[in-house]
C-alpha positions in Angstrom: -2.0 -17.0 6.0 0.9 -18.5 7.8 2.9 -16.5 10.3 6.1 -15.1 9.0 9.4 -16.3 10.3 11.6 -13.7 12.0 13.8 -13.5 8.9 10.8 -13.2 6.5 9.4 -10.4 8.8 12.8 -8.6 8.9 13.2 -8.9 5.1 9.7 -7.5 4.6 10.4 -4.5 6.9 13.7 -3.8 5.2 12.2 -3.9 1.7 9.3 -1.7 2.5 11.3 0.8 4.5 13.8 1.1 1.7 11.1 1.7 -0.9 9.2 4.1 1.4 12.4 6.2 1.9 12.6 6.6 -1.9 8.9 7.3 -2.3 8.6 11.1 -2.3 5.0 11.1 -3.5 3.7 8.9 -0.7 5.6 10.9 1.9 4.5 14.3 0.4 0.9 13.2 0.7 1.4 12.5 4.4 1.2 8.7 4.1 2.6 6.8 7.0 3.6 3.1 7.3 1.8 1.5 10.3 2.6 -2.2 10.0 4.5 -4.5 7.6 4.5 -8.2 7.1 5.3 -10.4 4.0 2.5 -9.6 1.5 0.7 -7.3 3.9 1.0 -3.5 4.6 -1.1 -1.1 6.6 -0.7 2.7 5.9 -2.5 5.8 7.1 -3.2 9.2 5.5 -5.1 12.2 7.0 -7.4 14.1 4.6 -6.3 17.7 4.3 -8.1 20.7 2.9 -5.9 20.5 -0.3 -7.4 17.0 -0.9 -11.0 18.2 -1.1 -12.9 18.4 -4.4 -15.7 20.8 -5.4 -18.2 18.7 -3.2 -16.0 19.3 -0.2 -15.2 15.6 0.0 -11.9 13.9 -0.6 -11.0 13.7 -4.3 -11.0 10.0 -5.4 -7.5 10.3 -6.8 -6.0 10.8 -3.3 -7.9 7.7 -2.0 -6.6 5.8 -5.0 -3.1 7.0 -4.3 -3.2 5.7 -0.7 -4.5 2.3 -1.9 -2.0 2.1 -4.7 1.0 3.0 -2.5 -0.1 0.4 0.1 -0.5 -2.2 -2.6 2.9 -1.3 -4.0 4.6 -1.8 -0.7 2.8 -5.1 0.0 3.7 -6.4 -3.5 7.4 -5.6 -3.0 7.6 -6.8 0.6 9.1 -10.2 -0.3 12.2 -8.7 -2.0 10.9 -9.2 -5.6 10.7 -6.0 -7.6 7.1 -5.7 -8.7 5.0 -3.1 -10.5 1.2 -2.7 -11.0 -0.3 -4.0 -14.2 -3.9 -3.5 -13.4 -5.9 -1.8 -10.6 -9.5 -1.0 -9.8 -11.2 0.8 -7.0 -14.8 1.0 -5.8 -15.7 4.0 -3.7 -18.2 3.2 -1.0 -18.4 6.3 1.3 -16.8 9.7 0.9 -13.7 10.7 2.8 -14.1 14.0 4.7 -11.8 16.7 5.9 -9.6 15.5 8.8 -10.6 11.9 8.3 -7.7 9.5 9.1 -7.8 6.9 6.3 -6.3 3.5 6.9 -5.4 1.2 4.0 -4.9 -2.5 4.6 -3.3 -4.4 1.8 -3.2 -8.2 1.8 -1.8 -10.6 -0.8 -4.6 -12.8 -2.1 -2.6 -14.9 -4.6 1.0 -14.9 -5.8 2.3 -16.9 -8.7 5.8 -17.0 -10.1 5.3 -13.5 -11.7 1.7 -12.3 -11.1 0.1 -11.5 -7.8 -3.3 -10.2 -6.6 -3.8 -7.9 -3.7 -6.9 -6.5 -2.0 -6.8 -3.2 -0.2 -9.5 -2.1 2.2 -9.7 1.6 3.0 -11.5 2.7 6.1 -11.9 5.9 8.1 -11.1 6.4 11.8 -14.5 5.0 12.8 -13.9 1.8 10.8 -16.4 2.8 8.1 -15.3 1.4 4.7 -14.5 4.2 2.3 -13.2 2.2 -0.7 -12.1 -1.3 -1.8 -9.2 -1.6 -4.2 -7.8 -4.7 -6.1 -4.4 -4.6 -7.6 -2.6 -7.0 -9.9 1.2 -7.0 -9.8 4.0 -8.3 -12.0 7.3 -9.4 -10.7 10.1 -8.0 -12.9 12.8 -10.4 -11.9 15.0 -8.1 -9.8 15.2 -7.6 -6.1 14.9 -4.6 -3.8 17.8 -5.6 -1.6 21.0 -7.5 -2.4 22.2 -10.6 -0.5 23.7 -8.4 2.2 20.4 -6.6 2.8 21.7 -3.5 1.0 19.5 -1.3 -1.2 20.0 -2.0 -5.0 
């Protein structure tokens, strides 16, 4: 992937930060933005006791939510409003109480409307917890107007 220009990087950061500020669900689950670049986002989330299932491991829905949010921010980072049309996840290892999960989303392919993103979720030791693939659809609108203001 080519390096982003300063203006592309600034636009990606502005788009993602705008959407993150509106995203009460991601914030409420303790998800934090780590890095942003055009088509790429890294987020973290700590597994809390309220996220554990009956096996005392992280409920898959919380891992999916982290991957989905990271994918959503990455697919909207180029100032094209996009939504998910298809997602799948493979769970590799369980997440455990107090694990710090890191989700890394990367654009694999982007056409005029449809994009594909891979998200790798690892724990604090770098052990892969899950792999997620998302398909996005660009709706035709923008996140920010020409002046960089939120729409």
